[in-house]
Legacy VTK file of the C-alpha trace (Angstrom):
# vtk DataFile Version 3.0
C-alpha trace
ASCII
DATASET POLYDATA
POINTS 167 float
27.043 73.599 -60.859
26.313 74.376 -64.494
22.743 75.178 -65.511
23.279 73.300 -68.775
23.608 69.913 -67.068
20.553 67.681 -67.318
18.714 67.106 -64.069
19.300 63.731 -62.468
16.167 61.624 -62.337
15.361 58.654 -60.180
14.564 55.347 -61.840
13.276 53.705 -58.665
9.963 52.012 -59.410
7.794 51.560 -56.313
6.331 48.096 -55.800
2.612 47.656 -56.262
2.138 50.227 -58.998
0.190 49.372 -62.113
1.665 50.753 -65.321
-1.075 49.082 -67.328
-4.473 47.566 -66.567
-6.108 44.320 -67.582
-9.676 43.037 -67.501
-9.227 41.215 -64.181
-7.847 44.280 -62.389
-10.557 46.569 -63.721
-13.278 43.989 -62.939
-12.012 43.839 -59.335
-12.116 47.644 -59.113
-15.696 47.655 -60.404
-16.672 44.998 -57.853
-14.925 46.982 -55.086
-17.140 49.962 -55.965
-20.217 47.821 -55.296
-21.210 46.954 -58.861
-21.513 43.598 -60.561
-19.447 43.111 -63.695
-19.766 40.812 -66.691
-16.829 39.936 -68.924
-17.660 39.047 -72.521
-14.917 37.790 -74.814
-15.327 39.228 -78.314
-12.639 38.386 -80.861
-10.187 37.528 -78.085
-10.709 40.791 -76.202
-12.435 40.808 -72.804
-15.186 43.432 -72.834
-16.423 44.487 -69.409
-20.035 45.521 -68.850
-21.545 46.742 -65.594
-24.244 49.064 -64.270
-24.512 51.909 -61.804
-27.699 53.645 -60.704
-29.555 50.970 -62.719
-27.953 52.157 -65.979
-25.418 50.083 -67.923
-21.887 51.154 -68.748
-18.937 49.549 -70.463
-15.156 49.627 -70.388
-13.576 50.755 -73.663
-9.909 49.776 -73.802
-7.430 52.376 -74.974
-3.762 52.006 -75.901
-2.408 48.453 -75.787
0.852 47.884 -73.942
0.848 44.137 -74.585
-1.817 41.523 -75.193
-4.605 42.117 -72.662
-2.729 45.003 -70.989
-3.836 48.599 -71.567
-2.278 51.909 -70.588
-5.653 53.648 -70.530
-9.364 52.995 -70.703
-12.628 54.863 -70.933
-15.706 54.139 -68.851
-18.612 54.850 -71.178
-22.366 55.136 -70.719
-24.381 55.824 -73.877
-27.918 57.074 -73.253
-30.573 57.325 -75.955
-32.347 60.686 -76.002
-36.108 60.346 -76.379
-37.092 62.255 -79.495
-33.419 62.932 -80.226
-33.625 66.551 -79.008
-31.748 67.824 -75.954
-32.784 70.941 -74.085
-30.485 73.827 -74.997
-27.610 74.299 -72.581
-27.909 70.890 -70.926
-24.377 69.695 -71.674
-22.780 73.129 -71.305
-24.347 73.472 -67.851
-22.953 70.050 -66.865
-19.443 70.962 -68.007
-19.515 74.307 -66.191
-20.201 72.632 -62.861
-18.443 69.232 -63.067
-14.980 67.842 -63.625
-13.586 64.408 -64.463
-16.583 63.119 -66.449
-17.532 64.521 -69.842
-20.838 64.326 -71.654
-21.235 64.677 -75.400
-23.999 64.253 -77.922
-23.638 61.791 -80.793
-26.784 61.809 -82.879
-29.636 60.645 -80.681
-27.269 59.599 -77.867
-25.712 61.398 -74.944
-22.476 59.643 -74.020
-21.096 60.035 -70.524
-17.377 59.140 -70.368
-14.449 59.135 -67.981
-10.847 58.228 -68.795
-8.514 56.327 -66.487
-4.814 56.491 -67.236
-2.162 54.168 -65.743
0.860 55.805 -67.424
3.446 56.680 -64.777
1.916 54.164 -62.382
-1.221 53.983 -60.253
-2.139 51.836 -57.273
-5.010 49.368 -57.232
-6.626 51.650 -54.630
-6.427 54.569 -57.076
-8.061 52.462 -59.778
-10.847 51.457 -57.378
-11.360 55.094 -56.314
-11.593 56.210 -59.949
-14.343 53.635 -60.559
-16.106 54.774 -57.377
-15.855 58.381 -58.610
-17.386 57.235 -61.935
-20.331 55.698 -60.076
-20.881 58.901 -58.102
-20.631 61.068 -61.212
-23.140 58.873 -63.053
-25.599 59.472 -60.207
-24.925 63.209 -60.311
-25.408 63.271 -64.088
-28.790 61.532 -63.838
-29.799 64.007 -61.134
-28.583 66.836 -63.411
-30.812 65.493 -66.213
-33.856 65.327 -63.918
-33.240 68.771 -62.405
-32.412 70.380 -65.742
-35.610 69.150 -67.361
-37.618 70.331 -64.320
-35.927 73.742 -64.469
-36.483 73.914 -68.245
-40.176 73.026 -67.775
-40.546 75.725 -65.092
-38.851 78.283 -67.360
-41.164 77.288 -70.219
-44.258 77.735 -68.006
-42.948 81.098 -66.734
-42.194 82.212 -70.295
-45.667 81.201 -71.472
-47.237 83.015 -68.489
-45.345 86.184 -69.330
-46.417 86.025 -72.972
-50.065 85.436 -71.984
-50.124 88.326 -69.509
-48.470 90.664 -72.036
-51.335 90.125 -74.492
LINES 1 168
167 0 1 2 3 4 5 6 7 8 9 10 11 12 13 14 15 16 17 18 19 20 21 22 23 24 25 26 27 28 29 30 31 32 33 34 35 36 37 38 39 40 41 42 43 44 45 46 47 48 49 50 51 52 53 54 55 56 57 58 59 60 61 62 63 64 65 66 67 68 69 70 71 72 73 74 75 76 77 78 79 80 81 82 83 84 85 86 87 88 89 90 91 92 93 94 95 96 97 98 99 100 101 102 103 104 105 106 107 108 109 110 111 112 113 114 115 116 117 118 119 120 121 122 123 124 125 126 127 128 129 130 131 132 133 134 135 136 137 138 139 140 141 142 143 144 145 146 147 148 149 150 151 152 153 154 155 156 157 158 159 160 161 162 163 164 165 166
């Protein structure tokens, strides 16, 4: 056997795999994770809106395969920051300890996002599990925000106590 020959690949496509996603499939996955979902048609595109942990999120469609069919999507939750100032290290601390869901700052917003990719094929169960993971990660992010601000407040009080006692 020559090492210059190309490897033989299988072209068997298993039944039941999704190679793209549409609004109905994603809405069903959101419902399966225990959340209500609202579809709003804007300029012929179905926009999906839902909520987890009492906070709204939306589906942002990615690359179009055909009309209404998308190879990827992003689950997105924009959060307005009161006063527009984040505690230092908040997002870096999140990224050090978590995977799958990213958080970024855009002006006075923190945006929590997670991508779902169907390229190569995924099952409907995988899609539903990714949405369930999103719901869990949203809860963990909100807990991270609460705990981080508590820790930051405690550090501030400790720092002020040290400065007062040094005087």
